[in-house]
N, C-alpha and C positions, 0 to 999 in steps of 0.2 A: 558624134561630137564635131567640133568645128574644124574645118580645113584651113581657116585663115582668121586673122583678127577681125577682118571686116564681117565675116559670118557671125562672130561672137557679138560684135557691136549691134548688128541688126537684131539678133536674138534678144539681147538685153533690152533694146528699145521696144521690141514687140511686146515684151512682158512687163514693161513699166519700170525697168531697172536702169534706164539711161535717158538723159535729156541732152538736147543740142543747144549750144550757144552759137548763134549765127553771126553776131556782130564781131568786128575785129578786136582781138585781144593781144596785148603785148606780151611776148615771151620773156621780157625782162621784168621779173618780179610779179607781174600781174597774174599770170597763169598759175604760178606756184601759190600765190596768196588765195586764189579762188579754190584751188585744190585743198589747201589746209583747212579753210573754213568749211568747205563742203564735207570733208571727212568729219570734222567736229560736229557738224549739224546732222550727220547721218543722211546726207543727200545721196542721190543716185550717182552712177557713173556719169561722166561729162564728156561729150564730144565737142571739141573746139573746132568749128568748121572753118574759121577764118583766122589763121595765125599770122600775125604781122611779120612780113619778111620771108615767109615760106609758102610754097604752093601745096604743102601737105597739111591735112588736118591732124589733130592730136587728141588722144583720149587719156583721161585721168580718172582715178578713183575706182578702177576696175575691181580691185581687191579691197575696197573700202569698208566692207562688212563681211563677216564670216558667212552670213546668209547668202549674200550675192556670190561669194566665192564658191560655196557649195552648189549653188544653182548652176553655175557655169560647168561644174563637173558632175552634174546630177546623174548622167547616164552611165558613168563608169566608176562612181565613187566606191561602192562596196567591193568591186572586183580588185581595185588597186590596193585597198586596205588588206584584202585577203592575201595578195601576193607579197606585200611588205611583211605581213605576219608570218608567212611561210619562210621568208628569208631569215627572220629573227628566230623562228622556232620550227625547224624542218620536221620535228616529231609530229606536228599537227597533221601533216599529210599522211603519216603512217597510221595515226590514230583514226583519222576520218578520210580514208582514201577517196570515197565517192564524192564527198562534198567538194574536194579540191581538184577533181579530175579535169575541169575546164581551164585551170590556171596555166597549164603548160601550153595549151593552144593560144591563150592570151599572150603569153610571153613570146611565142614564135611569131605571131602576127604583129607584134610590136617591134620586131627587129628592124633597124634602120634600112631604108631602101635606097640603094645607090642609083643615081640617074647619070645621064651623060652631060657633063658641063652645065650650061645654063638652059639647055633644051627643055622646054615645057615648064620653066620655072616662073614665068611672068615677071622676071626681073630684067631691068634695063640699067645700063650704066648711067650714073648721075654724078653730080658734084657733092662733096660732103656738105658744102654750104647751102645745099637745097633743103636739108632737113631742118626742123625747128631747133634753134639754139636757145634752150630754156635756162634762165638763171633764177635760182630759188631765193637767195638771201643777198642783202645789200653788199656785203663784203666778200662774197664769193669771188674766187679768182677768175671766173668766167662761167660759161655754160658747160654742163656735163650730162652724159647719158645716164639716167637714173635706173633704167630697167634693161641693162644689156645682158646678153648671153655671150660671154667671152670664151671662145673655143680655141683650144690648143691641143696638139698631139705630142705624145712622148717621142722625142727624137730618136730614141733607141728602139722604139716599137711602134711604128707608124700604123695608123688605122683608126677608124672612128670608135671601135669598141674599147680602145685604151686611151681615148681622148679625155680631156677635162673640160667641163663647162662650168663657169662660175660667174657670179655677178660682182664685178669689180668696177670701180669708178673710172669713167672714161671722159677726161677733160677735152673739150672741143676747141676752146679758144682761150685767149688770155696768156699771161706770163710770156714765155719766149717761144711759144708754139707758132709755127708757120701755118696759118689758118688754111684748112683744107688739105694740107700735106702732112701734118703731124697731129697726133693726139696723145695725151698723157694717159698712162695706165697705172692706176693706183691699186695695188693688191696688198693685203695684210698678211701677216705671218700665218703659217699653217695652211696655205692655199695651194691647190694642186698645180696651178700654173707656175708657181715658184720652183717646183721640182722639175718641170719641163724646161724652164729657162736655165736652171743650174746645169742640166745635161747639155743644153745647147751651147752654153758658155764653155764647158769642157771640150766640146767638139769644135769650138771656135767658129760657130756658124750662127746666123740669125734664126730666131724662132718665128715660124710663120703663125700668125694669129688671125682669126676671123671673129668679128663682132656681129652677132645677130641681134636685131632689134625687132620686137613684135612677133608675128606669127601666132598660132593658137596659144591661149593663156597657159596651157600645159607646159609649153616650152619655157616660158618665163619662170614658172614655179619650179621646174626641174633644175634650173640654174641655182636655186637657193636651198634645195632640199639637202639635208644631211643624210645622204644615202649610205647604206651598208657598204663595206669594203667590197669592191669588185662589181658593184651594180652600176652600169653605165648610165650617165645622165640622159643620153640620147635614147637608150632603151626605156628608161623610166618615162621620158617625155612621150614615147609611143604608147606605153601602158596607160598613162593618164589621159592622153588624147584619144585612145582607142583607135589610133591610126599611125601607121609606120612613119617615122621621121624620114623625110625625103631630102636627099642631098646629092651633090656632085662636086667635082673639083674643077677649078678654073685657074690656070697659071700656077697650079700647085697648092692653091688655097681651098679649104673646104667651104662650100657654099650651101646654106640652107635654102632649099626651094620653097619652104613654107614661110620664111621670114618676110617682114615688110621692108627691112633694110639690112644690108650686109656691108660691113667695112672690113677690108682685108689689108694686111700690112705685115711688117717685120719689126721685131725687137732685136737690135744688135747688141752684142756683148758690151757691157760697160757704157752704154749710151743712155744717159739719164738727163732729165731737165726738171726744174722746179715745178711742182704740182701743188695746187691749192692756193689759198685756203678755201674750205668748203664747209657749209653747215653739215653736221653729222648726227647720227642717231643718239648721241649722248646729250644733245641739246647745246653744243658749243661748236665753234669753228675748229676743224682740224687744220693745223697750221701748214705753212709751205715747207715741203721737203722734196728731196730728189727722188724721183721715181722713174721707171722705164718709160721711154718715149717710143711710140709706134709710128714708124714711117709708113704712111698710107700708100697702098698700092692702087686699089680701085674701090669705088663705092657703088653699090647697086640699090635700086629702089623698085619695089613691086608696083605694077600698075594698080592704081587705087589704094596705095599704101596709106596706113594710119600710124602715126607715131605715138607709142604709149609712153607715159611718164608718171612719176610720182614725186613726192617731196620728202626729203630726209630732214628731220629735226627732232626737237625734244619730244619724247613719247607722251601720249599716244599719237602715232601717225599711221599711215596706211600699212607700214611694215609691221605694225602691231597685229593687224589682221592676218598678214602673211604668217607671222609666228603662230597664231592660233590655228590657222589652216594646216600648217606643217605638223603641229601637235595632233590634230585630228587624224591626219593620215598615218603618221608614224606610231601613234599610240604609245606602247610600252617599249619602243625600240631601245631607248637609253637604258632602261632598267634591265633589259635582257642582256645588255653588254656589261653591266656592272653588278656582280653578285652582291647581294645584301642590300641593294638600293631599291626602295619601294617607289619613290617619286622624286623628281627633280623639277624645280621651277626657277627659270631665269627671269628675274623680276624686270618686267618691261619698263615700269615707271622709273627705275634706276638706270636705264640705258642698256639693259640685258646683261652684258658681260660683268659690270662691276659687282653685282649682287646675286648670289645663288642661294636658294633654299633647298634643302634635301631632307627626306625621311629615310632612315635606314633601319637596321635591325640590331638587336643585341642578343646574340645566340651563343656566345663563347662559353658561358657557364650557366646552363639552364637549371642546374641543380642547386643554385643559390641565388638569392635576391641581389640584383645588380643595382648599385646606387650611383654609378658614375660611368661616363663613356669608356667603352673598351673596344668592342668591334667598330663602333662609330669612328674611331680614329683611323682604323684601317680603311674604312669606307671613304673617309675624307681624302686620303691619299689617292684612292682610285678615281674619285671624282675630279680632283685637281690635276690628274694626269691623263684625262680623257678628252681628246679632240678639242673642240671649241670651249668646253667647260674649263679647260686648263687656263683660260684667260681671266677667270674670275679673280676678284680681289678679296671679296668677303664671302665666306661660306657659313651660313647658319644651318646647323645640322642637329637633328634629334631623332628619336625612335618612338614609335607609337607604343603605348602600354595598353591599358584597358579601353581608353577612348580614342576615337579616330581624330586626326588633325587635318584641317583643310589647309593644304599648302598654298592655295591661291588666295587665301584671306591674309594679306600681308601683315596687317596690324595684329591680328590674333596669333599668327605664327611667331612674330617677334616677341609678343607678350609671353607666349608659351616658353620660349627660350629664356627670356629674362627672369621668369619666375623660378627656373630650375638651375641655371648655370652657376657654377662655382668659379668666380672670376679669378680666384687665386690658383686654380688648377686647370681650367678648361678652355683657356685661350692658347692657341697654337699658331705661331708665326712662321712664315717662309720669306726671308729677305732675299733681295737680288734675284727676283724671279721674272718671268715674262708677263706682260700685260697686253691688253688690247692696243693696237696701233693708234687708235683714235683717242685713247685716254691719256691726257696730259698731266695727271696728278702725280705721276711717278718721277723717277730720277732721270729719265731719258726716253727716247722713242723705243717702245716695246719693253721698257724696263720699269719694274716696280716691285711690289711685295704682295703677300697674301696673308690672311688671318682666318682661322676657323673658330667659330663660336660653337662649341659642342655641348649639348645639355641633355642629361638623361636622369631619370629618377624622380623622387618626390619633389613637390614644390618646396622651395627654400625660403620664399618671401612673398608677402603681399605687396604688390607694386603701388607706389604712391599715385594718387589721383588728383593731386595738386602740387604746385611747386613747394618743396620743403621750406618751412618758415625761415630757418636759419640761412638758406641760400640767398634770400632777398637782401640780407644785411651784409653779405660778403663784399668786401672792398673790390672795386674794379668792375663789377657787374653792372652793365647799363640796362639790361632787360633780361628777364627770365620768363619763359612761357612753357606750359605743359604741352607736349606734342601728343602723347598718348600715355597710358599708365606705365610708369617706370622710366619715361624718357622726357628729359627737359632740354629745351633749346636755350642757350645762354649767349647773349650779345655782350661782348666786352667793350670797355671804354676805348682801349687801344686795339686797333686792328692788327692783322698779321703783318709782321715785318719781314724777317728772314729766319732761316733755321739756325743761324749762328747765335742769335740772341733768344730764340724762342724757348730753349730748354730752361734758361734762368727764369723767364717769365712764367713758364708752366710750373716750375718748382714752387714759386711764390703763390701761384693761384691754387695749386693742389694742397699746399700747406694750410691755406685759409679754409679750404673745403674740409680738411680733416676735423675741424671743429664743429662741422655740421653732421647730423645723423643721416648718412647716405644709404643706409641699408635697403630702404624701399625705393631708391632711385639709382639703379645700377648703370644707367647710360645718360651721359651729358653730351650734348652736341654744341660745340662752339661755332658760331655763325656770324655773318655780317648783318643779318636781319632776322631776329628771333620771331617777329610777327609773321613774316613770310614763311619761315620754315615750319612754324606750328599751325599755319592756316589749314593745311591738309596733309593727309598721309602721303599723297603724291609729291608734294613739295619736300617733305621730310626725306623720302626715299631718294629723290633726285639730287637734292643739294648735298645730303650727307655722304652718299656713296660714290658720287661722281667727283667730289671735290676733296677727296682724302686718299692718302697713300698709307696703308696700315703701319708700316715700319716707322714712318716719319711723323704721322699725324695722330697716332693713338698714344694717349697719356693716361695716367691713372692716379686715383686717390690712394695713398698708402702703397704706391707701386714698389715692387721689389724684384730682384733678380737672384735666383738661386739655382745652381747647377745648370746654367744656361736657360732656365725657364723663367719667363716674365709673368707676373700676375699683379693683381690690385684688388681693391675693395669696390671701386666704381670706375667704369671706363669713361674716358673723355676722348671724343673724336673731334679733331680740329677740322671743321668743314668750311673754314673761311676761304675766300678766293685768294690765291697766291700769285705772285708775279709771273711764275712759269706756267700758270694755267692758261688754257685757251679761253678767249672771251666767249660769253654766252650769246646765243642768237637773239637778236632784237629785230622786230619787223619794221619796215619803213612806213611811217605814219601816213605820208601822203599817198602811197600806193594803197594802203588799207582803206583810206577814205574813197579812193577811186573805185575800188571793187565793191564798195557797199551797195552799188546799184544792182548787183546780181543777187543780193540777199534782202532786198526790200520786199514789203508785203506784195503778194501776187506776182513776184518774179518767178521765172521758170524754175529756178533751183529751190526756192523756199516753198513755193506752192506745192511742188511735187513731194518735198520732204514732209509737209504738213499732211498731205493725203496719205502717205505711207504710215505716219504716226497714228492717224485716225483709224486706219485699217488694222 
């Protein structure tokens, strides 16, 4: 496996998985635009040899396809999967001891290797401003590091084996930051570094942080892996790289000897600055908020360093391939942790956290036919209380009967739910709950609600395959379009105003729908543009589930409340843009025209992409 990012780049180039762009490219919007389009076109990884304003080259699209990702880890792929499987199910080692005899040796050889300071690291001290400052979107607050490995140690239990490594946003300039001396550190709820900072605050001392950039691709992947409790990211990085993570300490800060760049610094108690806005994985700008500021101590660069980056935006993006790669490695890790759960799918097109699909079991009463969710409701609580899954807003949950269900076929899965759900019984809300930090559809930062659509038993309805006739005559509807069987997008003459008046408006609208036979149309989505929302399943999933907060934006035809339970005959989700929402990401047209030159016929990117397609 690779000892450095440079080795990886050369290997990819040798096997036709990477191309070089030799002409000067602007890190302000241009490089990000090229990366987005390259990913969309299925292009190879890209080495930008001449980055305007920096002496270092940059590489993008490394993880742009699952095939390329698996190629980079081809020598150690099966071994790592075996070790993860043993962690989730130790009985496998007992049942097949000889098959797994080598895994202990692998784990021992992956233990981090401590070195002396910077000796032998190939790192030299540089200025922070020497690295490429890449800005992705026009209204971003500045440049930020998109693929960092943010390292912190437990103040109560120092040492690398109890450290946390995560991928958190690192703002390099803009806002009130002193360029080269301060960086913003944006981390979301339920992150390990938050635990470390909490302990440091209690001790009234700064938290020492090291930010590693680059190094073998295994180190980048380890920073985003949802690892089992107690499995160190640095140990996993060694396992995946088939090479011990090399590190030392300089001035009390951990230094990765394998990284291309290292930023060291301190987070002081109660020291925050405005961070953002930035384009995020939901497809909107995350707005400006106070987040910890890192006082930069020293910055190091490797001789021959390469700066890796990606772009965050509306899915699919490169992090979509990251997700697929993680799923390949972890396999059934989540289902091993959640009894009764057979499969979970965080829907990438909806921004991952807003929408979850799950398949569970119905085993409570095997002696009688079950026609409604029972065990599924227990499973729903397990899912919504588990790790990052707890950030979901919408959970669509069912159990397999005689036929198997493809949880990754989003349209078919939703159709399966809508055919079976009893909307008067099987909707379950949780108000005033936690939400993804980047989701602005809720009532405040990290605050929102959840709803479970649970369905089990025989089909209750045949779903409509066209807009119900009566709906077109309903007063106030400007446009109605079929999204998929059972789902209709509706554009109202009046857009969303505010929640103080919306209840009255919805009462009038739902009363008019009561005159229409809605039995075969259980889901209506209110939107700003019904043509856009119904144009593709991806548009439907993105706009519907990123622009709504269940407790506030779900209404119903013939809705009722009985014994604290809410139900209806047809669900209405108000997915119109609202004043408190973050603005959606829009590309700069002039920049897009400028980068067209890289994607013209016979250009280095497009010609290689066409060759790959023909092969």
